[in-house]
N, C-alpha and C positions, 0 to 999 in steps of 0.2 A: 285477732285472737286474743281473748281476753285471759285474765290469769286463772279463772276456774271453769270457763266454758268457752268453746269456739263457736262462732256464729259465721254461717256461709249462707250468701244469697245464691241460690241455684237458678240458673236461666231455666225457662220453659223447655227448651229443646232438649236439655238433659234429664229433666224431670220425665217429660214423656216418653223416654226410651223404655220405661217400665211397663208402659200400657201394651197389651196385645192387639191383635188385629180387630178384636171385637170391642176395643176401647175399654179395657177392664179398668177398675178404679184402682188408685193407690191406696194401700192399707197400712204401710209401715215403711221403715227403713233402717238400716244398720250401717255402723261405722267402727272403724278401728284405726289406730295409729301406727306409724313406722312399720307397715306391712305385717303387723301381727294380727292376722286374720282371725287367730284362734281366740283372741280377746275380744271379739267383736261385741258392742252393746246394740241390742234392737229395741227399736221404739216403735210402738203402734201409734197410727194416726187415724182420725176420722175419714173413712173411705171418700175418696174424692177423686174425680178424672184427671185434676191437675193441682199439683202441689206447687203454690207460688207464695213461699213463705221463708222467713230467715229461721233457720234450724240450728238449735244449741247442741254443741257437741262437747261434753265434759272432758276438759283436758288436765283438771286439777292434779293429776297423779303424775304428770310429765315434768322432767327438770326443765329449768330455763334453757332456751336454745332453740335450734332449728329442727322442725319435724314434718312428717308426712300425715295427711289425714284423708282416708278412703271412705266413701260412702256408696251404698247401694240401695235402691227402693224395690220393694216387693208389691205385685199386685194381688188381685183378689183370689186368683188360683194358687197363690204361694210361690209364685215364680218370681226370681231375682233379677233385676236388670244389670247392665254392664256396670262394673265399678268405676267410680271416677275419683281421681286423686289430685290433691292440691297440697302445695308446700305453705307452712306457715310458721311463725316464731313464737315461742311460748315466753311471756313476759314473767318477770320475777316478782311483781308486786308493787307496792308504792315506794317511791325514792326515800332512803332513809339515811344517805351519807354522799358527800361529794368526794372526788379524788382531783388533785391539782399539782401541775409542777411547772418550773419556769424554764425558759429557753430550750425547750425540746428535751429537756433531761429527765425523761419519764422514770428512770432508775430511782430518782431522789422524791418521787411522788408522795405527796402528804394527803392522808385521809381525814376528813372532818365529818363527825356526825351531825344529824339534824333529825328534828322531830318528824317521823313519816306523816304523811299526809298527800291528798290527791293533788295539792299545789304547794308543795313545801318552799318555804322561803329562807335563804341563807344570807344573813346580814353580817356575820362576823368578818372583818377584815382579813385577806389572805396574807399570810406573814411573809413578807419580803426583805426582812430587815438583813438577810445575810447577802443581799445581792449588792454590787456596787452601784454608785450613781450612775445613771445613764439609761439608755433605752434596752428594754426587755421584751419578752413575749410570756404570756400566761396561758397554760392549757387546762381546761377543767371539763369533767365528765362526771355525770350521775353514776350512783349505785343503788341497787335495789336490795330487797331482803334477801334475795338468792344470791347476791353477789354478782348478778349480771350487770354489766357497764355500759353506760350509753355512749352515743358518737361524741369524741372529743371536740371540743370547741376553743379556738385559739384567737386571742386578741393581742395587738401590741401596747405597751404602756411605757411611761417614762418613771423611773424611781429617783425621787428627789432626796435631798439630804437633811430633811428636817424643816424648822422654822425658817422664815426669811430673815435674815441678818443684815443685809446691805443692797446696794443697788448701784449702777452706774449708767451715765447717759452721754450721748454725743450729738452733734448736729452734723448734718450733710456728710456721712460717711467719715468724718474726721476722728474715728476710734482712738487714734494716738492721743487726741487732745480732750478726753472723755474726762467727766466729772464723777468722782466717786463719793458714795455717802454710807452712813449706816442708819439701820433702821430695825425697830423691833417687830414682833409679830403682829401687834395692834398698832402700830406706828402710822402716822399719815404725813407725807411729804408734799408741800405745795411746789409742784413742778413748774407751774406757770410763773410763780412769783421768782423761782430761782433760775430760770432758763437765762443763759447768757446771750448777751446782745449780738445779734449776727453781724457780720461786717458789710453786707449788702442787703438792700431792700429786695422784697419778692418773695417767692415761695421757697421755705426751707424744710428739711426732714429732720425730725426728732425721733432718735431711737434710744429706747432704755432696756435693761435687762436686770434681773433680781438674783441675788446670791443667798444659798441657804447655809447652814450650819456646817455641812460638809464641805463647803466650798464648790459646790456645783452652781452652774448658771443655768438660768431659764432661757427659753427662746427668745431672742430680741424681738421687741414689739415697736413698730414705728407708726408716725403719724406726721402728716404735713402740717404747716403753720404758715401765716404770712406775717411779714415785717414791713413796715413802711417808715422810711426816713425822711421823705421829701415833701410831708404833708404839714404845712404850716398855716393852714387857714384859721386856726383857733391860736392866737398867740400864747406863748408860754407852754404849750403842749407839743410833745415829740416822742418819737420812738414807739410807734403804735405796733402792738403785737396782738395777733389773733390767733387763738389756739384752741381745738385743732382745726383745721379747714381743709376739707369738708368736715362737718360736726353732726352729730345725731342727736343728742338730747340738750347738751349744754355747750355754750360758746364762751370762751374766757377772753376779755379784752384787757389788755395791760398797756399802759402808757406811763411816760414821764411827765410831770406837772412841775414847772418851775416856780408856780405861786399857787395858793390856795384858790379854788373854784369851785362851781356847781355846774354840772354838765346834765343836759337832758337827752335822754337815749330813745330810740324808736328804731322800728324795723320797717323797711321798705320792701316791696316785692319788685319783680323784674320790669314792671311798668311805673315804678315810682310811687305807687298807691301804698298809704301807710296801713299795715296789717298787725302792728303790735306796738304798744305804747309801755315804756317801762319807768321805773321810778328815778328820781333824781340821783346823781352819783356826785358826791363830794370828792376831790381830788386834791392831793398834795404829795410832792414826790413822786415815787414809784407807786402807782396806784393800780389795783386789779378789780375786775367786776365780773361775775359770772351771769350769763344771760340764759335763761330757760328757753329752748327753741322747740321743745318735745311735741308742741302742738301745731308746728308749722308743717305744711306738705313739703315733700321733696322739690328741690329747685334752688335757684339762685335768688339771693336777696343782698340787701345792704344794711348795714347798722349805721344809722344816722346819729351822729354825736354833734350836739350844738350847744353854744353858749352865746347867749344875746343874739347878735346878728351874725356871728360866725359859725361855721359848721363844717363838719368832715363826714364824707361817706366811705365807710369800710366794706368791701364786698365780702361776702362768704356764701357757701353752699350748706343746705340742709341735705343730709343723706337720709 
């Protein structure tokens, strides 16, 4: 049902009931709404034995909402066939506003206007400043020029407390020993350089969460990494840390160098074949290097660290 006209596709079986035993042609039809036969509108058509077309019924005068449409067909002798009735919904026009509310509280709904159109776009943020920090739901429905409302649509969301002002992280579920720091909205923290040294080698879990201006905390984010303490194949180098592992695009390597040196880095696949060569890396003290692995296929690899005749192979996984 359109705003100004109703279009109905009538099956041939219903159309043909107007024909007489002598197969009279159909010469017209009439229709009315909501059982008001006295207001029937008659439409003449080119005589035809079978009317198989979409018919337009003018419903512009009807209010928005649910209605009935009834139609009859006339033959060449002026006889009318059996009436046929169908339910339809009269729309109110193009969308020109939205109505929204939070946490199922429809009594406090807010109405926001928009420019009417066939595909209106509402891009203004919904005002959730009165809500406390935490998880909520928002329900939105459209409104047309006649005040008809659309079907409500509800989605969950989390209301934060403004800009990020701090963070805290910990290793291996030891939240009591977490490290806390401050950071501005555009600040950058080198987490790899600041990671504490684990007490044992092997795989460890790193977890971090962020704090906003209202003191609310984000969902904790966790990654695994590897730490190696027993690798002394290169004299003067120790405490190898690979973060994160598995990695997606960037793999960070950190180590402690008791003396200045220059290292050669390469990437080997599971068969030991060299699949990537990296630039030389100058180290002294606690040194860190980021390795671009975005072009590698998913799988297991080794990061080969070499100095002269000495070398260390550090395993990692590309996701």
